[in-house]
Every structure is written in C-alpha cells, then in structure tokens.
N, C-alpha and C positions, 0 to 999 in steps of 0.2 A: 504494500500500500504506500510505501514511502514515496514512490515516484508515480503513483497512479491515482492520486486524488487532486481535485481542483477546488481551490478556495475562491469563490466569486465574491467580490466586494472586499478584496484583500487590502485596499489602501484606506478604507474607512477605519474609524477608531477600533471597533471590535475585531474587524478582519485583520488589522495590523497586529493586534495583540495575539490573535490565533496564529498568525504566520510566525511571529517571533517565538512563541512557545513551541510550535512545531519544529522550528529550527533547533531550539535548545534540546529537543528530544531526538534529534538526528533525522527528522522527517523533512522531506523536500516536496511540499505540495506545489502544484502549478498554480501560480497566482493569476487571478483574472479580474477584469472589471471593464467598464465601458470607457473610461478615460485612458487613452494611450499613454499620456505623459505620467499620470499618477501611478498607473500599473507598472510601467517601465521603471520608474524611480524606486518603487517599493521592491521590485524584483532585483534590481541592481544592488540595492543596499543589503538585501538578504541573500544575494547570490542564488536566486531561484529562477526557474523558467517562468515565462508568463505568456498569457494570451489576452487579446483585447477583442471584446464583442459586446454588443448591446442586446438587451433582452427584448427589444422591440423588433428584432429581425430573427424569426424562427430558424431560417437556414444558417445564419451566422452562429446562433446558439448551438445548433446541431454540430456544426463544424468545430466549435470551441470545445465540445465534449468528446471529440474523437480520441479514442485510446484511454479514456478515463473510466474508472469503475465506480467512483464515489464523488459526489459534489457536496461540499459544505458551503451553504449559501448564507452569506453574511451581509447582503446588500438590501437594505430596506428603503422605504417602508414596505414591509412584506405583503401588505394588502394589495400592493401594486406590482411587486416583483416576483412573488412566489409562483403564480400561475404559469408564466412563460418558462420558468426554469423547471418546474415540476413536469409540465407537458413535454419539454425537451428530454428530460431524464426518462420519462416513460417511453418516448419514441426511440431513444438510444439504448435502453436497457441499463441505465446508470442508477445506482442507489442515490437517494436524496436525503440530506439532513440540513436543517436550518437552525438558526438561533432565536427564532421568534417566540413570543409568548402570546401572540394575537389569536384569540379564539376563532375569528373569521378565517384565518389561514389554516388552522387545524381542520375546520369544517370543509374548507376548499380541498385540502389534500385528501380527506376521506371521501369526498364526493367524486373526485376525478381519478383517484389512484386506487 
C-alpha cells in the first residue's frame, strides 16, 4: 500500500498533516489535488509523487486513479466533493475513505455504493 494509495486534497490543512504523518511512517502516498502549483509544492517538499485533477471532470478523475487501490479523500466541503470521487472509485474498483463527519455524505455513500 505504501506506493498504491492516493491522498486527494493533500495540500489542505488536514491533507498536509496526513501526508506528513504518512511520510514519518515510511509511506509514500501519491499526493493529489486540483491546484497544480499547490500539489506540486507539497509533493516536492515531501518528496512524493503527485497528480493534478479536478473533481468536476469525471474522465480526469478516472485517469488520476489509474494504478491506485485506495483513495483517502481529504478535500472538502465533502457535501460537494464526495460524490464525484466516490463515483470514480466505484467505476475504477478503488477503495474509498474520507475524513468527513457530515451525515449527508454518509447517506450519499450508502445510497450510491
């Protein structure tokens, strides 16, 4: 799993904390997000691979998940961002985990997954 999971939202506050802790544990997630500059900067600082794609483009999300077995989704607000990532994970056969506590997102995941 060390090289086979993707952290989306890696340059946000919580995503960055997750990436730093992963590195401390010897893990190397693929960092991802919609901002090329912010994603690249985080990846360079942490010496990790990165991918850039926006959740509003299903084909780009599918491409971004290529070769990944698990997504850790840390880009909120999840009421807006969870659906496109969950749907892409279902299409690609990728496990999905997020950090939300939003009941509406739990209900969404149960309804579509």
